[in-house]
Each structure stands twice: as C-alpha cells, then as structure tokens.
C-alpha positions as CSV (number, residue, x, y, z in Angstrom):
1,M,-138.9,-130.6,-210.1
2,T,-136.9,-127.5,-210.1
3,A,-133.4,-126.9,-209.1
4,T,-133.0,-124.1,-206.4
5,P,-129.4,-122.8,-207.1
6,D,-127.2,-123.9,-204.0
7,T,-126.1,-120.2,-201.6
8,R,-124.0,-122.2,-199.1
9,P,-120.3,-121.3,-199.4
10,A,-117.9,-123.8,-201.5
11,P,-115.7,-126.1,-199.7
12,G,-112.2,-124.4,-199.4
13,P,-110.2,-122.3,-197.2
14,A,-112.0,-120.7,-194.6
15,T,-113.4,-117.3,-195.6
16,A,-113.5,-114.4,-192.7
17,P,-116.9,-112.4,-192.8
18,A,-117.1,-108.8,-194.1
19,P,-116.2,-106.3,-192.0
20,A,-119.3,-103.8,-191.2
21,A,-119.4,-100.6,-193.3
22,P,-118.1,-97.6,-191.1
23,S,-121.0,-95.5,-189.0
24,S,-121.2,-91.8,-190.3
25,A,-120.4,-91.5,-186.3
26,T,-117.1,-92.6,-185.7
27,P,-114.8,-92.2,-189.2
28,S,-112.0,-94.4,-189.9
29,P,-108.4,-93.7,-189.7
30,A,-107.7,-94.0,-193.4
31,T,-110.6,-91.4,-194.1
32,P,-109.3,-87.6,-193.4
33,L,-112.0,-85.8,-191.2
34,P,-113.2,-82.3,-192.9
35,A,-111.7,-79.6,-191.2
36,D,-114.3,-78.8,-189.6
37,T,-114.4,-81.6,-187.1
38,A,-111.0,-82.0,-186.9
39,P,-109.7,-83.0,-183.2
40,T,-106.9,-80.0,-181.9
41,A,-104.1,-80.5,-180.4
42,P,-103.5,-78.9,-176.8
43,T,-102.1,-75.3,-177.3
44,A,-100.1,-74.2,-174.9
45,T,-101.6,-71.1,-172.9
46,T,-99.8,-68.0,-171.4
47,A,-100.5,-67.3,-167.5
48,G,-103.4,-65.4,-168.8
49,G,-105.0,-68.1,-170.5
50,L,-104.4,-67.2,-174.2
51,P,-102.2,-68.6,-176.6
52,P,-98.7,-67.3,-177.2
53,R,-98.4,-65.0,-180.0
54,S,-96.2,-67.0,-182.9
55,D,-94.1,-63.2,-183.0
56,A,-93.9,-63.4,-179.6
57,L,-89.9,-62.5,-178.2
58,L,-89.5,-65.3,-175.1
59,A,-88.0,-63.9,-172.2
60,S,-85.0,-64.3,-170.5
61,D,-84.0,-65.1,-166.8
62,A,-82.5,-61.8,-166.5
63,E,-85.9,-59.7,-167.4
64,R,-87.7,-61.8,-165.2
65,E,-85.6,-61.1,-162.4
66,H,-85.5,-57.2,-163.0
67,V,-89.7,-57.8,-163.3
68,T,-89.7,-59.1,-159.7
69,A,-87.5,-56.6,-158.5
70,R,-89.3,-53.9,-159.5
71,L,-92.7,-55.8,-157.8
72,R,-90.8,-56.3,-154.3
73,T,-89.4,-52.6,-154.7
74,A,-93.1,-51.3,-154.8
75,A,-94.4,-53.9,-152.1
76,A,-92.0,-52.3,-149.8
77,E,-93.2,-49.3,-150.9
78,G,-96.7,-49.8,-150.4
79,R,-97.7,-49.8,-153.5
80,L,-98.7,-53.1,-153.9
81,T,-100.3,-55.5,-150.8
82,L,-98.2,-58.3,-150.3
83,A,-100.8,-60.7,-151.5
84,E,-100.9,-58.2,-155.4
85,S,-96.6,-58.3,-155.3
86,D,-96.9,-62.7,-154.6
87,E,-99.6,-63.3,-157.6
88,R,-97.6,-60.9,-159.8
89,Q,-94.2,-62.6,-158.7
90,A,-95.5,-65.9,-159.3
91,A,-96.8,-65.2,-162.5
92,A,-93.5,-63.1,-164.0
93,Y,-91.9,-66.5,-163.0
94,A,-94.3,-68.8,-165.0
95,A,-94.1,-65.8,-168.1
96,R,-92.9,-67.1,-171.4
97,T,-93.1,-64.0,-173.2
98,R,-92.7,-60.3,-172.7
99,D,-95.6,-60.0,-174.0
100,E,-96.7,-61.6,-170.5
101,L,-94.1,-59.5,-168.4
102,V,-95.0,-55.9,-169.4
103,P,-98.9,-56.2,-168.0
104,L,-97.3,-57.1,-164.4
105,L,-95.6,-53.7,-164.1
106,A,-99.5,-51.9,-164.7
107,G,-100.1,-49.3,-162.6
108,L,-96.6,-48.8,-161.3
109,P,-94.8,-45.8,-161.6
110,R,-90.8,-46.3,-163.8
111,P,-87.6,-45.7,-161.6
112,P,-85.8,-42.8,-162.0
113,L,-83.3,-43.1,-164.9
114,P,-79.7,-42.9,-163.7
115,R,-77.8,-39.9,-165.0
116,R,-75.5,-41.3,-166.8
117,P,-76.4,-44.7,-167.8
118,R,-74.1,-47.8,-166.3
119,R,-71.1,-48.9,-168.8
120,G,-70.9,-52.5,-169.3
121,P,-66.9,-53.9,-169.5
122,L,-64.4,-54.0,-172.0
123,T,-64.6,-56.8,-174.5
124,P,-61.9,-59.2,-174.5
125,R,-60.3,-57.2,-177.6
126,A,-60.6,-53.8,-176.0
127,Q,-58.8,-54.9,-173.4
128,R,-56.1,-56.8,-174.8
129,N,-55.6,-53.4,-177.1
130,L,-55.4,-51.0,-173.9
131,R,-52.6,-53.3,-171.9
132,I,-50.7,-52.7,-175.3
133,H,-51.4,-48.9,-175.7
134,A,-50.3,-48.4,-172.1
135,G,-47.4,-51.1,-171.9
136,V,-45.8,-48.7,-175.3
137,T,-46.8,-45.4,-173.0
138,V,-45.1,-47.0,-170.5
139,A,-42.2,-48.1,-172.3
140,V,-42.0,-44.5,-173.9
141,L,-42.4,-42.3,-170.8
142,L,-39.0,-44.5,-169.2
143,L,-37.2,-43.7,-172.1
144,L,-37.6,-39.8,-171.7
145,V,-37.2,-40.2,-167.8
146,L,-33.8,-42.5,-168.7
147,G,-32.9,-39.5,-171.4
148,A,-34.0,-36.8,-169.0
149,V,-32.0,-39.0,-166.2
150,L,-28.8,-39.9,-168.4
151,G,-28.7,-37.0,-171.4
152,P,-26.7,-34.3,-171.7
153,A,-29.7,-31.8,-171.1
154,P,-29.5,-30.3,-167.7
155,L,-33.4,-30.0,-166.3
156,F,-35.4,-31.4,-169.2
157,V,-38.2,-32.3,-167.3
158,P,-40.8,-34.7,-169.6
159,I,-43.8,-33.4,-168.0
160,G,-45.4,-32.4,-171.2
161,P,-45.0,-35.7,-172.8
162,A,-46.3,-37.3,-170.1
163,F,-49.5,-35.2,-169.7
164,W,-50.2,-36.0,-173.3
165,L,-49.7,-39.7,-173.3
166,G,-51.4,-39.9,-170.2
167,L,-54.2,-38.2,-171.7
168,I,-54.7,-40.4,-174.8
169,L,-54.6,-43.4,-172.5
170,F,-57.1,-42.0,-170.9
171,V,-59.4,-41.0,-174.3
172,H,-58.8,-44.9,-175.2
173,S,-60.4,-45.7,-172.1
174,R,-62.9,-44.2,-172.4
175,R,-63.6,-44.6,-176.1
176,A,-62.4,-48.3,-175.6
177,E,-65.7,-50.9,-177.2
178,R,-68.1,-51.9,-174.7
179,E,-70.1,-55.0,-174.1
180,A,-74.1,-54.3,-173.5
181,S,-74.6,-52.7,-169.7
182,P,-77.5,-54.6,-168.0
183,D,-80.0,-50.9,-168.9
184,E,-78.9,-51.7,-172.5
185,E,-80.3,-55.4,-172.6
186,L,-83.9,-54.5,-170.8
187,P,-86.5,-53.3,-173.6
188,E,-87.9,-50.1,-173.2
189,E,-91.7,-51.8,-171.8
190,L,-89.8,-54.0,-168.9
191,R,-87.9,-50.4,-167.9
C-alpha cells in the first residue's frame, strides 16, 4: 500500500481563505491608476460652460452692477429686447470672472466718456493736511486783519496777502491726494 500525502490543514487556529486576485476591470484602491484612466474630479464651469482660466481675474460686485446697469440702459433705449436683457443680466450676476462679463456687452455702444473724469474723495491723510493748512491760513489772515485794525499804518487792508493765501489753499485742495474714482476702478473692457 502506498502512502498518500495528507492535504488536510493541520489542526490549530482557524485560517481565513485567501482573497481572490483582483480582476483587471476594477483596480484596487492601493494600486495607482494610469494617468489616462484616472477618474477626474468635477470642475467648476463658467457661465458659458467652459472651465475658468487659472489667470482670470475674479469680478467684483461693482463690476457686475456696472454691467447690469449698462444692460438696463440698453434695454431702455431699445437696443436689447427684455428677454435678451434678462438673460444677459442673469449671466452677469452669475459671472465669476471679468472675462465672463466682457461678452455680455458685445454689440452695445460704449457710453460717452465724461469731459472730466470724476474725482475720488480725499484720503484721510490729505483731509488732515488740508485742515491744518486751512487753520494756519485763517490764523495768519486773522493776525493780518488784527494788525490792520490796531496797527499804526492808516488804510492798510491785507487784500493782497489774503488773495495769495487763499490761492495757495485752493491749489492745495485741488492737488491733494485722492482715492481712486469709480471710473478708474473699472477695467477698460468693461467701461
């Protein structure tokens, strides 16, 4: 009689069956996927369905409001139908970048530029300096008037010095540092 080897497992701790080899259709999470078969994460899209450029500047609320105001004006002038205006305004409010706002103004004439651009308000530092300058000017004028009234010189009227001091104060107020005006804040393509 020939002895056959025993193929039964030896008694002892229970062993789990070996896992089946993964199929080639579903890769395991531990193995990296090739670059051409990797799942892609959903990307954000612009109003036109295209992904935004990485270098595109984000649009501000003021820029969106400017574009919608131009669209409302164009609708009031009869250049756009109400449906076109509503559609473009909805796209303007949904726009994330400046590049998405520019096509909404396509076909519309640019508004005429003002003869003089609006000036922004004075900066806080310029306001303080102008107040100090005005205070010194008023103090010097009061001393001149007081000297004219109480002084020994008859008929001395400080009109000349008052004129020059007033002119210097006026020039200072016109050339003082100002914040950017609303016209300067908008990019050229949205004006």
